[in-house]
C-alpha positions, 0 to 999 in steps of 0.5 A, spaced: 862 750 484 862 744 478 857 739 478 860 733 475 854 729 473 855 722 470 851 723 461 847 718 459 845 717 452 838 716 451 834 712 445 827 715 445 823 709 442 815 711 443 811 716 443 817 719 438 824 716 436 829 721 438 836 720 441 838 725 446 844 726 451 842 727 459 845 728 465 839 725 468 838 718 471 833 713 467 828 714 473 830 722 473 829 722 466 822 718 465 819 723 471 822 729 467 819 727 460 812 727 464 813 732 469 819 737 469 818 739 461 814 745 458 812 740 454 805 736 455 806 730 454 801 724 458 802 717 455 806 712 456 814 713 455 819 707 452 826 708 452 833 705 452 839 707 455 845 706 449 852 705 451 856 713 452 861 710 448 857 708 442 859 712 436 856 712 429 858 717 423 850 718 422 850 722 430 854 728 432 854 726 439 862 728 441 860 735 439 854 734 443 857 732 449 861 738 449 855 743 450 852 738 455 853 743 461 849 744 467 846 749 468 847 756 471 845 754 477 848 748 477 841 743 476 843 738 471 841 739 464 836 734 462 836 733 454 841 735 450 837 732 442 842 729 437 837 726 433 830 725 431 830 721 424 832 714 422 835 713 430 834 707 430 837 703 424 843 707 426 844 704 433 847 698 433 843 692 437 849 690 441 850 698 444 842 698 447 843 696 455 837 697 458 829 698 455 825 702 461 818 702 461 814 709 464 808 710 466 803 717 465 805 719 472 813 718 469 814 712 474 819 708 471 820 700 471 827 697 468 827 691 463 835 688 462 835 684 456 834 677 457 834 669 453 829 669 448 825 662 447 820 661 442 814 657 444 808 654 441 802 659 440 795 659 436 796 663 430 795 668 427 799 672 433 798 680 434 804 684 434 805 692 435 811 695 431 813 701 436 819 705 431 820 706 426 813 704 425 807 705 428 802 699 426 798 693 429 800 686 425 797 679 425 802 674 423 803 667 423 810 667 426 814 667 432 817 674 436 824 672 433 822 671 426 817 676 426 823 680 425 826 677 421 821 677 416 820 685 418 827 686 416 829 682 411 830 687 405 827 682 399 820 685 402 817 691 399 815 693 406 822 692 410 826 696 416 832 695 418 832 695 424 825 694 428 823 694 435 816 691 437 812 687 442 806 682 442 799 683 444 795 678 448 790 676 445 787 670 445 785 669 437 780 662 438 776 666 444 775 672 441 772 669 434 767 665 440 765 671 443 764 675 437 759 670 435 756 670 439 756 677 441 756 682 435 756 688 439 762 685 444 768 691 446 774 690 441 779 687 445 784 692 441 784 699 441 782 703 435 780 695 432 773 694 430 771 687 432 769 686 425 775 688 421 778 684 426 774 677 425 776 678 418 783 679 418 785 673 423 779 669 418 783 671 412 789 669 415 787 663 417 785 661 410 791 663 406 797 657 406 802 662 402 801 668 407 804 670 413 802 677 415 797 682 415 796 688 417 789 690 421 791 697 423 796 703 421 796 706 428 798 701 435 794 706 440 799 703 444 798 710 449 791 707 451 793 699 452 796 697 459 802 694 460 798 688 462 797 686 454 804 685 453 806 678 452 812 674 453 817 682 452 820 686 447 824 686 442 828 689 438 831 686 431 834 685 424 836 680 420 843 679 423 841 680 431 836 680 436 835 682 443 830 681 447 827 685 453 822 679 458 816 682 461 815 681 468 809 678 470 805 682 474 807 679 481 814 681 480 812 688 478 808 689 485 814 686 488 819 689 485 816 697 485 809 698 488 808 704 485 809 703 478 804 697 478 799 701 481 800 705 475 799 699 470 
């Protein structure tokens, strides 16, 4: 008997970067990544579903599709890897359909694209770059302008395309608390509070500086999705696509299992 499973094209964004074909639905794919694979992984998973009709000469998608067949016992083929290098820069932003965030228990939550509206906030803001970079950065830019800066080829450290989030941190409150208690726990994983204070004060004191790296690793696996402010942004010089992060109340109402794992 032949099983006609629908093929899906997924871009894994975190913890690694890969383009994968699968006969699993997004929910089953997220669960399989944490529990159904011979490979061990414990932590967050962020992936996007890509338009199955998307093609780029960099990827051998059609060749992989021909090999995407169910197992002899009828089970769907879970993963057929296409690429694990320079993936995001070769994916057109328009081809990204939905972003999915998954907990360590395999529960997934979909984030459809939405409208980004810049808001006035205190400076600097904290951003976590997820792919192709993995670092924490202080910036005076809003989410859209941050992506435009980082993908500007005139900058030495620019990348063609970037996926990132803004981390929820009240910088002024942190500075006050740190001066009151030098032994406070850092609000950011992997960043010593004194280093964070120095970086904030340095960036604020320099009118000609807009970006300052604070760590070479996001340590995002150890942070809760609750720390995400506004949502996810994928950007290059020509396009941006924003995936709003729902409120905790919305997540609890829509998917209590996922909510419990936050």
